[in-house]
C-alpha positions in Angstrom: 165.1 159.1 114.0 162.0 159.1 115.5 159.3 156.3 115.6 156.6 159.1 114.5 159.0 160.6 112.1 159.8 157.2 110.5 155.9 156.9 110.4 155.1 159.9 108.8 158.1 159.3 106.1 156.2 156.0 105.1 153.0 157.5 104.8 154.4 159.9 102.4 156.0 157.2 100.4 152.7 155.4 100.2 150.5 158.4 99.2 153.1 159.3 97.0 152.7 155.7 95.1 148.8 156.0 95.2 147.8 157.6 91.7 144.3 159.3 91.2 143.0 156.2 89.4 143.9 154.1 92.6 142.2 156.4 95.2 139.1 156.3 92.7 139.3 152.8 92.6 139.6 152.2 96.5 136.9 154.8 96.8 134.6 153.0 94.3 135.1 149.3 95.8 134.5 151.0 99.3 131.4 152.7 98.3 130.0 149.6 96.5 131.6 146.7 98.2 128.3 144.9 98.7 126.8 145.3 95.1 130.3 144.4 93.8 130.4 141.0 96.0 126.5 140.0 94.5 128.1 140.6 91.1 131.0 138.3 91.8 128.9 135.7 93.4 126.1 135.6 90.5 128.9 135.5 87.9 130.4 132.4 89.9 127.2 131.0 90.0 127.3 130.9 86.4 130.7 130.0 85.8 130.3 126.8 88.5 127.3 125.8 86.1 128.8 126.3 82.8 131.6 124.1 84.1 129.5 121.2 84.9 126.7 121.6 82.1 128.9 119.7 79.7 129.1 116.3 81.7 126.5 113.9 81.0 127.7 110.6 82.0 127.2 111.1 85.4 123.4 111.7 85.3 121.2 108.4 85.7 118.7 109.7 83.3 119.9 111.9 80.8 121.4 109.4 78.4 118.2 106.7 79.1 115.5 109.1 79.1 116.1 112.7 78.3 118.5 112.6 75.1 116.2 109.7 73.2 113.4 112.2 74.0 114.7 115.1 72.4 115.9 112.9 69.5 112.2 111.3 69.1 110.9 115.1 68.6 113.5 115.9 66.2 112.7 112.8 64.3 108.9 113.7 64.4 109.1 117.5 64.5 107.6 119.6 67.0 103.6 118.8 66.6 104.5 115.5 65.4 106.2 114.2 68.5 103.5 116.4 70.8 101.1 113.8 69.3 103.2 110.7 70.3 103.7 108.7 74.0 107.4 110.5 74.3 108.2 110.4 77.7 106.4 110.3 81.3 106.0 113.9 82.3 103.2 116.1 81.7 102.7 118.0 78.9 104.7 121.5 79.7 107.8 119.2 80.2 107.0 117.4 76.7 106.8 120.9 75.2 109.9 121.9 76.7 111.6 118.8 75.6 110.1 119.6 72.0 112.0 123.0 72.1 114.9 121.6 73.0 114.6 119.5 69.9 114.7 122.9 67.9 118.2 124.1 68.9 121.2 122.8 66.7 123.5 121.8 69.7 123.6 118.8 72.1 120.0 118.7 74.0 121.6 118.8 77.2 122.4 122.7 76.5 119.4 124.0 76.3 117.7 121.6 79.1 120.6 122.8 81.4 120.1 126.4 80.7 116.5 126.5 80.8 116.9 124.7 84.6 119.9 127.6 85.2 116.9 130.5 84.1 114.7 129.0 86.6 117.2 128.8 89.4 118.1 132.4 89.0 114.4 133.7 88.5 113.6 131.8 91.8 116.5 133.4 93.7 115.2 136.5 92.8 111.6 135.9 94.0 113.2 134.6 97.2 114.9 137.6 97.3 111.4 139.2 97.0 110.1 137.2 99.7 112.3 137.8 102.0 112.2 141.6 101.5 108.4 141.0 102.5 109.4 139.6 105.8 112.5 141.6 106.7 110.0 144.7 106.4 107.4 143.3 108.1 109.8 142.6 111.3 110.8 146.2 111.1 114.4 145.7 109.9 116.3 149.0 108.8 115.1 149.9 105.3 118.6 150.3 104.0 119.7 147.0 105.4 116.3 144.9 104.2 117.6 144.4 100.4 121.2 143.4 101.5 120.2 141.0 103.9 117.6 139.5 101.1 120.0 139.7 98.6 122.8 137.7 99.9 120.4 135.2 101.4 118.7 134.5 98.2 122.1 134.5 96.2 123.6 131.9 98.4 120.9 129.5 97.5 122.4 129.5 94.1 125.4 127.8 95.4 123.4 124.9 97.1 125.1 121.4 96.2 121.5 120.2 95.3 120.6 123.0 93.5 123.6 123.1 91.3 123.9 119.4 90.4 120.1 119.0 89.5 120.3 121.0 86.6 123.9 121.2 85.6 124.8 117.6 86.4 121.5 115.6 86.6 119.8 117.7 83.7 116.9 117.5 86.1 114.4 119.9 85.7 112.9 120.5 89.1 114.0 124.1 89.5 111.6 124.8 86.5 107.9 123.9 88.6 109.9 125.3 91.9 110.2 128.7 90.4 106.8 129.0 89.8 106.1 127.5 93.2 108.4 130.3 94.9 106.0 133.1 92.9 103.0 131.5 94.2 104.4 131.7 97.6 105.5 135.6 97.0 102.1 136.4 96.1 100.4 134.5 98.7 102.5 136.5 101.3 101.5 139.6 99.5 98.0 139.0 100.0 97.3 138.9 96.1 95.5 135.0 96.1 94.1 135.1 92.9 97.8 135.4 91.4 99.1 132.8 94.1 96.5 130.2 92.7 97.4 130.7 89.2 101.1 130.2 89.7 100.7 127.2 92.2 98.6 125.7 89.2 101.1 126.1 86.9 103.9 124.5 89.4 101.2 121.5 89.7 101.0 121.4 85.8 104.8 121.1 85.7 105.4 118.7 88.4 103.3 116.8 90.9 105.0 117.5 93.9 104.0 121.2 93.9 100.9 119.6 95.8 102.8 119.7 98.7 102.0 123.3 99.4 98.5 123.0 99.0 97.8 122.0 102.8 99.4 125.5 103.6 96.5 127.2 101.0 93.8 125.1 102.6 94.9 126.2 106.2 95.0 129.9 105.4 91.7 129.4 103.6 90.2 128.8 106.9 92.3 131.1 108.9 92.5 134.0 107.1 89.0 133.8 105.3 89.8 136.2 102.5 89.6 134.1 99.4 86.7 131.8 97.9 87.2 127.9 97.9 86.8 128.5 94.2 90.2 129.7 93.7 91.1 125.8 94.2 89.9 125.1 90.8 92.8 127.2 89.4 94.5 124.0 89.8 92.5 121.4 87.6 91.2 124.6 85.0 95.3 125.2 84.8 96.1 121.6 84.4 93.5 121.3 81.4 94.9 124.1 79.6 98.6 123.1 79.9 97.6 119.9 78.5 96.2 121.5 75.3 99.1 121.1 73.2 98.9 117.6 73.1 95.0 117.3 72.8 95.3 119.7 70.0 97.9 117.6 68.3 95.7 114.6 68.8 97.6 112.5 71.1 94.2 111.8 73.0 92.6 113.0 76.1 93.5 109.9 77.9 96.9 110.0 77.2 97.5 113.5 78.0 95.2 113.9 81.2 96.2 110.7 83.2 99.8 111.4 83.0 100.1 112.1 86.5 97.9 108.7 87.5 100.7 106.6 86.1 103.3 108.8 88.0 101.5 107.9 91.3 101.6 104.3 90.5 105.7 104.6 90.1 105.8 102.7 93.8 104.5 99.5 92.2 105.0 99.5 88.4 109.0 100.6 88.3 110.2 98.9 91.4 111.0 101.9 93.6 109.0 100.2 96.6 108.4 102.8 99.5 111.3 105.2 99.0 114.1 106.0 96.2 116.9 107.6 98.1 114.6 110.1 100.1 116.3 109.6 103.9 112.9 109.0 105.7 111.4 106.4 107.7 111.2 104.0 105.0 114.7 103.2 104.5 114.6 101.1 107.8 113.9 97.8 106.5 110.6 98.9 104.9 111.2 99.6 101.3 110.0 96.2 99.6 106.9 96.3 101.9 105.1 98.7 99.3 102.0 96.9 98.9 101.6 96.4 102.4 102.2 100.1 103.6 101.7 102.2 100.8 97.9 103.0 101.7 98.7 103.1 105.2 101.6 105.9 104.6 99.2 108.0 102.5 97.0 107.7 105.5 99.4 108.4 108.4 100.7 111.4 106.0 96.9 113.0 106.0 96.9 112.4 109.9 100.0 114.0 110.7 99.0 116.9 108.2 95.6 117.2 109.6 96.6 117.2 113.4 99.1 120.2 112.2 96.6 122.2 110.8 93.9 121.4 113.5 96.2 122.7 115.8 97.6 125.7 114.0 94.1 127.0 113.4 93.2 126.7 117.2 96.0 129.2 117.4 95.3 131.4 114.1 96.9 134.2 115.3 100.4 132.5 114.9 99.6 132.8 111.1 99.3 136.6 111.3 102.8 137.1 110.4 104.6 136.2 107.1 107.1 134.7 108.3 105.2 132.2 110.2 103.1 131.4 107.3 106.4 130.5 104.8 107.9 128.5 108.1 104.5 126.9 108.7 104.1 125.8 104.7 107.7 124.7 104.3 106.9 122.7 107.2 103.9 121.0 106.1 105.5 120.2 102.9 108.6 118.6 104.5 106.0 116.5 106.5 104.9 115.1 102.9 108.3 114.2 102.3 108.8 112.1 105.3 105.6 110.2 105.2 104.3 109.5 101.8 105.6 106.9 100.2 107.7 106.6 96.9 109.7 109.5 97.7 112.6 110.4 95.6 115.9 112.4 96.7 114.8 115.3 94.3 111.0 115.8 95.6 112.3 118.1 98.9 113.8 120.5 96.6 111.8 123.2 97.3 111.3 122.5 100.9 115.3 122.7 101.5 115.8 125.5 99.1 113.2 127.8 101.2 114.3 126.4 104.5 117.6 127.2 103.6 117.0 131.1 103.0 114.6 131.2 106.0 117.5 130.2 108.3 120.4 132.3 106.4 118.0 135.2 106.7 115.1 134.9 109.2 115.6 132.0 111.6 119.4 132.0 112.2 118.9 130.0 115.4 118.1 127.3 113.1 120.7 127.3 110.5 122.0 124.0 112.1 119.0 122.4 110.9 118.9 124.0 106.8 122.8 122.8 107.1 121.9 119.3 108.0 119.1 119.0 105.6 121.7 120.3 102.8 123.9 117.8 104.0 121.8 114.9 103.8 120.5 116.2 100.5 124.4 116.3 99.1 125.0 112.9 100.5 121.9 111.4 98.7 122.9 113.2 95.5 126.4 111.9 95.6 125.2 108.0 95.9 122.9 108.8 92.8 125.4 110.9 90.6 128.6 109.9 91.9 127.8 106.1 93.0 129.6 107.0 96.2 127.8 106.0 99.5 129.7 108.0 102.0 127.6 107.0 104.8 124.7 104.2 105.0 121.2 105.5 103.7 120.0 104.3 107.4 122.3 106.8 108.9 121.3 109.7 106.8 117.7 108.8 107.6 118.2 108.7 111.1 119.8 112.3 111.3 117.2 113.6 108.9 114.3 112.1 111.2 116.0 113.5 114.3 116.2 117.3 112.8 112.7 116.8 111.5 111.4 115.8 115.1 113.0 118.4 116.7 111.8 121.2 114.0 108.2 119.8 114.8 108.3 120.2 118.5 109.6 123.6 118.1 107.4 124.7 116.0 104.4 123.0 118.0 105.9 125.1 121.0 106.2 128.2 119.1 102.7 127.8 118.0 101.3 126.7 121.3 102.7 130.0 122.9 102.3 132.5 120.5 100.3 135.6 121.6 99.2 138.2 118.5 
Protein backbone atom coordinates (compact mmCIF):
# COMPACT_ATOMS: atom_id res chain seq x y z
CA UNK A 1 0.00 0.00 0.00
CA UNK A 2 1.32 3.43 -0.94
CA UNK A 3 2.10 6.09 1.68
CA UNK A 4 -0.67 8.41 0.43
CA UNK A 5 -3.24 5.64 0.58
CA UNK A 6 -2.19 4.75 4.11
CA UNK A 7 -2.42 8.43 5.22
CA UNK A 8 -5.86 8.82 3.67
CA UNK A 9 -6.97 5.70 5.50
CA UNK A 10 -5.73 7.08 8.83
CA UNK A 11 -7.56 10.39 8.25
CA UNK A 12 -10.80 8.52 7.54
CA UNK A 13 -10.38 6.52 10.74
CA UNK A 14 -9.76 9.70 12.78
CA UNK A 15 -12.67 11.47 11.15
CA UNK A 16 -14.87 8.48 11.76
CA UNK A 17 -13.97 8.56 15.47
CA UNK A 18 -14.83 12.26 15.88
CA UNK A 19 -18.42 12.94 16.88
CA UNK A 20 -20.43 16.06 16.33
CA UNK A 21 -19.85 16.98 19.96
CA UNK A 22 -16.09 16.62 19.48
CA UNK A 23 -16.14 18.94 16.49
CA UNK A 24 -18.21 21.48 18.44
CA UNK A 25 -15.91 21.23 21.47
CA UNK A 26 -12.72 21.61 19.41
CA UNK A 27 -14.17 24.59 17.52
CA UNK A 28 -15.40 26.19 20.76
CA UNK A 29 -12.03 25.83 22.47
CA UNK A 30 -10.11 27.11 19.43
CA UNK A 31 -12.44 30.10 19.04
CA UNK A 32 -12.36 31.00 22.75
CA UNK A 33 -8.92 29.83 23.76
CA UNK A 34 -7.84 33.19 25.22
CA UNK A 35 -11.01 33.66 27.25
CA UNK A 36 -10.90 30.11 28.54
CA UNK A 37 -7.25 30.52 29.55
CA UNK A 38 -8.14 33.69 31.49
CA UNK A 39 -11.04 31.92 33.21
CA UNK A 40 -8.77 29.04 34.20
CA UNK A 41 -6.16 31.46 35.54
CA UNK A 42 -8.79 33.30 37.59
CA UNK A 43 -10.10 30.02 38.98
CA UNK A 44 -6.57 28.90 39.88
CA UNK A 45 -5.92 32.27 41.53
CA UNK A 46 -8.93 31.65 43.78
CA UNK A 47 -7.99 28.03 44.50
CA UNK A 48 -4.41 28.86 45.49
CA UNK A 49 -5.75 31.35 48.03
CA UNK A 50 -8.44 29.01 49.36
CA UNK A 51 -5.74 26.41 49.99
CA UNK A 52 -3.59 28.84 52.02
CA UNK A 53 -6.24 30.79 53.93
CA UNK A 54 -6.77 28.20 56.74
CA UNK A 55 -3.06 28.38 57.64
CA UNK A 56 -2.60 30.85 60.52
CA UNK A 57 0.54 29.70 62.33
CA UNK A 58 2.95 31.10 59.74
CA UNK A 59 1.68 34.66 60.16
CA UNK A 60 3.77 36.64 62.64
CA UNK A 61 0.79 38.91 63.33
CA UNK A 62 -2.47 36.95 63.20
CA UNK A 63 -2.49 35.26 66.60
CA UNK A 64 -0.71 38.16 68.32
CA UNK A 65 -2.72 41.05 66.87
CA UNK A 66 -5.55 40.42 64.42
CA UNK A 67 -7.25 37.58 66.29
CA UNK A 68 -7.25 39.41 69.65
CA UNK A 69 -8.51 42.57 67.95
CA UNK A 70 -11.48 40.78 66.39
CA UNK A 71 -12.17 39.00 69.68
CA UNK A 72 -12.16 42.38 71.43
CA UNK A 73 -14.78 43.67 69.00
CA UNK A 74 -16.86 40.57 69.68
CA UNK A 75 -16.60 41.27 73.40
CA UNK A 76 -17.42 45.00 73.26
CA UNK A 77 -19.75 44.91 70.27
CA UNK A 78 -19.44 46.75 66.96
CA UNK A 79 -19.95 50.30 68.27
CA UNK A 80 -18.57 49.62 71.71
CA UNK A 81 -15.35 48.34 70.18
CA UNK A 82 -14.95 51.42 68.01
CA UNK A 83 -14.97 53.51 71.19
CA UNK A 84 -12.00 51.55 72.56
CA UNK A 85 -8.32 51.79 71.76
CA UNK A 86 -8.13 48.50 69.84
CA UNK A 87 -5.23 47.92 67.48
CA UNK A 88 -2.81 50.42 66.00
CA UNK A 89 -4.38 51.01 62.59
CA UNK A 90 -6.48 53.97 61.53
CA UNK A 91 -10.28 53.88 61.65
CA UNK A 92 -11.11 52.22 58.27
CA UNK A 93 -9.16 49.11 59.21
CA UNK A 94 -10.74 49.15 62.68
CA UNK A 95 -14.16 49.18 61.01
CA UNK A 96 -13.02 46.21 58.92
CA UNK A 97 -12.02 44.27 62.03
CA UNK A 98 -15.34 45.20 63.62
CA UNK A 99 -17.15 43.85 60.56
CA UNK A 100 -15.10 40.63 60.77
CA UNK A 101 -16.31 40.19 64.35
CA UNK A 102 -19.90 39.93 63.09
CA UNK A 103 -19.31 36.75 61.09
CA UNK A 104 -19.90 33.45 62.95
CA UNK A 105 -16.60 31.95 61.81
CA UNK A 106 -12.89 32.13 62.49
CA UNK A 107 -11.69 35.73 61.94
CA UNK A 108 -9.03 34.69 59.43
CA UNK A 109 -11.73 33.82 56.90
CA UNK A 110 -13.31 37.28 56.44
CA UNK A 111 -9.89 38.94 56.82
CA UNK A 112 -8.43 36.88 53.97
CA UNK A 113 -11.59 37.24 51.86
CA UNK A 114 -11.48 41.04 52.17
CA UNK A 115 -7.88 40.99 50.90
CA UNK A 116 -8.72 38.54 48.11
CA UNK A 117 -11.57 40.73 46.86
CA UNK A 118 -9.24 43.74 46.90
CA UNK A 119 -6.59 41.81 44.96
CA UNK A 120 -9.03 40.89 42.20
CA UNK A 121 -10.50 44.39 41.98
CA UNK A 122 -6.97 45.77 41.84
CA UNK A 123 -6.16 43.43 38.93
CA UNK A 124 -9.30 44.65 37.17
CA UNK A 125 -8.13 48.27 37.39
CA UNK A 126 -4.58 47.33 36.45
CA UNK A 127 -6.16 45.92 33.30
CA UNK A 128 -7.99 49.20 32.68
CA UNK A 129 -4.74 51.14 33.14
CA UNK A 130 -2.93 48.89 30.67
CA UNK A 131 -5.75 49.26 28.13
CA UNK A 132 -5.43 53.06 28.36
CA UNK A 133 -1.69 52.95 27.74
CA UNK A 134 -1.77 50.30 25.02
CA UNK A 135 -4.47 52.23 23.16
CA UNK A 136 -2.35 55.38 23.39
CA UNK A 137 0.57 53.46 21.89
CA UNK A 138 -1.57 52.51 18.89
CA UNK A 139 -1.70 48.77 19.52
CA UNK A 140 -4.24 46.98 17.33
CA UNK A 141 -7.64 47.38 18.95
CA UNK A 142 -8.41 43.65 19.05
CA UNK A 143 -5.10 42.91 20.81
CA UNK A 144 -5.34 45.59 23.50
CA UNK A 145 -7.84 43.87 25.85
CA UNK A 146 -6.05 40.53 25.48
CA UNK A 147 -2.59 41.85 26.36
CA UNK A 148 -3.96 43.95 29.21
CA UNK A 149 -6.00 41.06 30.60
CA UNK A 150 -3.09 38.63 30.77
CA UNK A 151 -0.77 41.31 32.18
CA UNK A 152 -3.28 42.05 34.96
CA UNK A 153 -4.30 38.47 35.76
CA UNK A 154 -0.71 37.30 36.09
CA UNK A 155 -0.18 39.78 38.94
CA UNK A 156 -2.61 37.68 40.97
CA UNK A 157 0.03 34.92 41.07
CA UNK A 158 2.91 37.03 42.38
CA UNK A 159 4.08 35.34 45.59
CA UNK A 160 3.97 38.48 47.73
CA UNK A 161 0.42 39.22 46.56
CA UNK A 162 -0.82 35.71 47.39
CA UNK A 163 1.07 35.40 50.68
CA UNK A 164 0.25 38.88 51.96
CA UNK A 165 -3.47 38.25 52.24
CA UNK A 166 -3.84 34.45 52.25
CA UNK A 167 -0.96 33.49 54.57
CA UNK A 168 -0.05 36.61 56.49
CA UNK A 169 -3.65 37.82 56.81
CA UNK A 170 -2.31 41.32 56.13
CA UNK A 171 -4.43 43.99 54.49
CA UNK A 172 -2.05 45.85 52.16
CA UNK A 173 -4.18 44.87 49.16
CA UNK A 174 -7.03 47.01 50.51
CA UNK A 175 -5.19 50.33 50.52
CA UNK A 176 -3.45 49.39 47.26
CA UNK A 177 -6.73 48.82 45.41
CA UNK A 178 -7.79 52.42 46.12
CA UNK A 179 -4.34 53.59 45.03
CA UNK A 180 -4.56 51.68 41.72
CA UNK A 181 -8.03 53.13 41.09
CA UNK A 182 -6.62 56.58 41.81
CA UNK A 183 -3.84 56.10 39.25
CA UNK A 184 -6.36 54.92 36.67
CA UNK A 185 -8.41 58.10 37.00
CA UNK A 186 -5.22 60.18 37.08
CA UNK A 187 -4.23 58.74 33.70
CA UNK A 188 -7.75 59.46 32.43
CA UNK A 189 -7.30 63.11 33.49
CA UNK A 190 -10.21 62.75 35.92
CA UNK A 191 -8.30 64.53 38.66
CA UNK A 192 -11.01 65.07 41.26
CA UNK A 193 -11.86 61.37 41.35
CA UNK A 194 -8.15 60.49 41.37
CA UNK A 195 -7.57 62.64 44.46
CA UNK A 196 -10.58 61.20 46.26
CA UNK A 197 -9.35 57.64 45.77
CA UNK A 198 -5.80 58.67 46.70
CA UNK A 199 -7.24 60.15 49.90
CA UNK A 200 -9.18 56.93 50.56
CA UNK A 201 -5.98 54.93 50.10
CA UNK A 202 -4.13 57.23 52.49
CA UNK A 203 -6.98 56.84 54.98
CA UNK A 204 -6.35 53.10 55.02
CA UNK A 205 -2.58 53.20 55.13
CA UNK A 206 0.13 55.83 55.43
CA UNK A 207 2.27 54.29 52.65
CA UNK A 208 -0.12 55.69 50.01
CA UNK A 209 1.78 58.95 50.50
CA UNK A 210 4.63 57.43 48.45
CA UNK A 211 2.64 58.33 45.31
CA UNK A 212 1.92 61.92 46.33
CA UNK A 213 5.19 63.16 44.68
CA UNK A 214 3.75 62.06 41.32
CA UNK A 215 0.62 64.16 41.90
CA UNK A 216 2.80 67.14 42.88
CA UNK A 217 4.94 66.83 39.75
CA UNK A 218 1.87 66.59 37.52
CA UNK A 219 0.39 69.66 39.21
CA UNK A 220 3.35 71.74 38.04
CA UNK A 221 3.82 70.05 34.66
CA UNK A 222 0.24 69.67 33.42
CA UNK A 223 -1.34 72.68 35.18
CA UNK A 224 -4.76 71.04 34.90
CA UNK A 225 -5.93 70.96 38.51
CA UNK A 226 -5.89 73.25 41.52
CA UNK A 227 -3.57 72.92 44.50
CA UNK A 228 -6.77 72.76 46.53
CA UNK A 229 -7.34 69.21 45.27
CA UNK A 230 -4.61 68.07 47.67
CA UNK A 231 -6.87 69.04 50.55
CA UNK A 232 -8.95 65.97 49.74
CA UNK A 233 -6.29 64.00 51.65
CA UNK A 234 -6.81 65.67 55.07
CA UNK A 235 -10.55 66.11 54.46
CA UNK A 236 -11.04 62.40 53.69
CA UNK A 237 -8.78 61.53 56.62
CA UNK A 238 -11.09 63.45 58.94
CA UNK A 239 -14.22 61.94 57.39
CA UNK A 240 -12.89 58.38 57.67
CA UNK A 241 -12.19 58.96 61.36
CA UNK A 242 -15.80 59.89 62.15
CA UNK A 243 -17.00 56.35 63.07
CA UNK A 244 -14.65 56.28 66.07
CA UNK A 245 -15.29 59.93 66.94
CA UNK A 246 -19.05 59.38 66.92
CA UNK A 247 -18.55 56.35 69.15
CA UNK A 248 -16.74 58.69 71.59
CA UNK A 249 -13.27 57.28 71.24
CA UNK A 250 -11.83 60.79 71.38
CA UNK A 251 -10.33 63.16 68.82
CA UNK A 252 -6.73 62.68 69.93
CA UNK A 253 -6.90 58.89 70.09
CA UNK A 254 -8.59 58.79 66.69
CA UNK A 255 -6.74 61.31 64.56
CA UNK A 256 -3.20 60.85 65.88
CA UNK A 257 -3.01 57.18 64.85
CA UNK A 258 -0.59 57.91 61.99
CA UNK A 259 1.67 59.94 64.28
CA UNK A 260 2.20 56.85 66.42
CA UNK A 261 2.93 54.80 63.30
CA UNK A 262 5.66 57.20 62.18
CA UNK A 263 7.33 56.72 65.58
CA UNK A 264 7.57 52.94 65.23
CA UNK A 265 11.26 53.22 64.36
CA UNK A 266 12.07 54.18 67.94
CA UNK A 267 9.13 52.81 69.94
CA UNK A 268 8.94 49.24 68.62
CA UNK A 269 12.61 48.49 68.10
CA UNK A 270 12.53 48.23 64.31
CA UNK A 271 15.63 50.33 63.80
CA UNK A 272 16.34 51.87 60.42
CA UNK A 273 14.78 49.02 58.45
CA UNK A 274 12.55 45.99 58.98
CA UNK A 275 13.33 43.35 56.35
CA UNK A 276 13.07 45.76 53.42
CA UNK A 277 16.12 45.30 51.15
CA UNK A 278 17.53 48.82 51.03
CA UNK A 279 20.65 50.77 52.01
CA UNK A 280 20.20 50.45 55.77
CA UNK A 281 20.84 46.70 55.98
CA UNK A 282 24.59 47.23 55.76
CA UNK A 283 25.28 47.71 59.49
CA UNK A 284 23.09 50.81 59.88
CA UNK A 285 19.94 49.28 61.36
CA UNK A 286 20.72 50.09 65.00
CA UNK A 287 21.68 53.72 64.41
CA UNK A 288 18.14 55.07 64.00
CA UNK A 289 18.60 57.83 66.60
CA UNK A 290 21.36 59.32 64.48
CA UNK A 291 20.23 58.44 60.97
CA UNK A 292 16.41 58.77 60.94
CA UNK A 293 16.28 62.51 60.22
CA UNK A 294 19.21 62.45 57.74
CA UNK A 295 17.50 59.56 55.93
CA UNK A 296 14.26 61.52 55.60
CA UNK A 297 16.20 64.54 54.32
CA UNK A 298 18.08 62.35 51.83
CA UNK A 299 14.80 60.94 50.54
CA UNK A 300 13.41 64.45 50.09
CA UNK A 301 16.58 65.51 48.25
CA UNK A 302 16.49 62.56 45.83
CA UNK A 303 12.77 63.02 45.17
CA UNK A 304 13.28 66.74 44.71
CA UNK A 305 16.13 66.31 42.25
CA UNK A 306 14.10 63.84 40.20
CA UNK A 307 11.08 66.15 40.27
CA UNK A 308 13.08 69.16 39.10
CA UNK A 309 14.77 67.12 36.39
CA UNK A 310 11.52 65.78 34.95
CA UNK A 311 9.89 69.23 35.15
CA UNK A 312 12.75 70.57 33.04
CA UNK A 313 11.77 67.92 30.48
CA UNK A 314 8.02 68.11 31.04
CA UNK A 315 7.27 66.75 27.57
CA UNK A 316 8.30 63.34 28.94
CA UNK A 317 5.10 63.31 31.00
CA UNK A 318 2.97 63.81 27.92
CA UNK A 319 2.55 60.04 27.62
CA UNK A 320 0.53 57.99 30.09
CA UNK A 321 3.10 55.20 30.14
CA UNK A 322 5.82 57.62 31.22
CA UNK A 323 3.59 59.11 33.92
CA UNK A 324 2.93 55.71 35.44
CA UNK A 325 6.53 54.56 35.16
CA UNK A 326 7.86 57.76 36.73
CA UNK A 327 5.29 57.60 39.54
CA UNK A 328 6.20 54.01 40.40
CA UNK A 329 9.88 54.91 40.43
CA UNK A 330 9.28 57.85 42.79
CA UNK A 331 7.37 55.55 45.16
CA UNK A 332 10.19 53.01 44.95
CA UNK A 333 12.63 55.79 45.87
CA UNK A 334 10.67 56.35 49.08
CA UNK A 335 11.10 52.67 49.97
CA UNK A 336 14.83 52.78 49.26
CA UNK A 337 15.67 55.90 51.27
CA UNK A 338 13.10 56.38 54.03
CA UNK A 339 13.75 54.81 57.45
CA UNK A 340 11.58 52.17 59.07
CA UNK A 341 10.60 50.41 55.86
CA UNK A 342 8.94 47.01 56.21
CA UNK A 343 9.10 44.26 53.60
CA UNK A 344 5.44 44.95 52.71
CA UNK A 345 5.74 48.66 51.98
CA UNK A 346 6.65 48.23 48.31
CA UNK A 347 3.52 46.18 47.58
CA UNK A 348 2.11 48.74 45.12
CA UNK A 349 5.54 49.41 43.60
CA UNK A 350 6.32 45.77 42.74
CA UNK A 351 2.74 45.08 41.64
CA UNK A 352 2.66 47.98 39.19
CA UNK A 353 6.25 47.51 38.01
CA UNK A 354 5.46 43.88 37.21
CA UNK A 355 2.34 44.83 35.22
CA UNK A 356 4.32 47.52 33.37
CA UNK A 357 7.17 45.18 32.48
CA UNK A 358 4.91 42.28 31.48
CA UNK A 359 2.93 44.42 29.06
CA UNK A 360 4.65 47.72 28.27
CA UNK A 361 8.37 47.62 29.13
CA UNK A 362 9.37 44.05 28.34
CA UNK A 363 13.01 45.03 27.99
CA UNK A 364 12.85 45.73 31.75
CA UNK A 365 11.26 42.40 32.62
CA UNK A 366 14.51 41.33 34.27
CA UNK A 367 14.15 44.22 36.75
CA UNK A 368 10.60 43.23 37.70
CA UNK A 369 11.72 39.61 38.02
CA UNK A 370 14.52 40.53 40.44
CA UNK A 371 12.22 42.81 42.44
CA UNK A 372 9.76 39.93 42.78
CA UNK A 373 12.54 37.53 43.70
CA UNK A 374 13.81 39.85 46.42
CA UNK A 375 10.31 40.37 47.73
CA UNK A 376 9.72 36.62 47.79
CA UNK A 377 12.97 35.97 49.66
CA UNK A 378 12.18 38.44 52.44
CA UNK A 379 8.63 37.07 52.74
CA UNK A 380 10.20 33.62 53.14
CA UNK A 381 12.34 35.01 55.97
CA UNK A 382 9.32 36.47 57.76
CA UNK A 383 6.66 33.82 57.11
CA UNK A 384 8.64 30.59 56.82
CA UNK A 385 11.62 31.61 59.00
CA UNK A 386 14.05 30.45 56.31
CA UNK A 387 17.03 32.60 55.37
CA UNK A 388 17.85 31.40 51.87
CA UNK A 389 20.19 34.36 51.31
CA UNK A 390 21.55 36.96 53.74
CA UNK A 391 19.56 40.19 53.74
CA UNK A 392 22.75 42.04 52.75
CA UNK A 393 22.96 40.04 49.51
CA UNK A 394 19.29 40.65 48.73
CA UNK A 395 19.75 44.35 49.50
CA UNK A 396 22.81 44.58 47.26
CA UNK A 397 20.84 43.12 44.35
CA UNK A 398 17.95 45.50 45.04
CA UNK A 399 20.26 48.52 45.11
CA UNK A 400 21.89 47.53 41.83
CA UNK A 401 18.49 47.05 40.15
CA UNK A 402 17.29 50.38 41.52
CA UNK A 403 20.44 52.17 40.29
CA UNK A 404 20.19 50.68 36.78
CA UNK A 405 16.52 51.60 36.49
CA UNK A 406 17.27 55.09 37.85
CA UNK A 407 20.05 55.79 35.33
CA UNK A 408 17.95 54.42 32.50
CA UNK A 409 15.01 56.61 33.52
CA UNK A 410 17.23 59.70 33.74
CA UNK A 411 18.61 58.95 30.29
CA UNK A 412 15.13 58.51 28.86
CA UNK A 413 13.85 61.72 30.41
CA UNK A 414 16.84 63.71 29.19
CA UNK A 415 16.67 62.30 25.67
CA UNK A 416 12.92 62.50 25.28
CA UNK A 417 11.39 64.51 22.51
CA UNK A 418 7.70 65.23 22.32
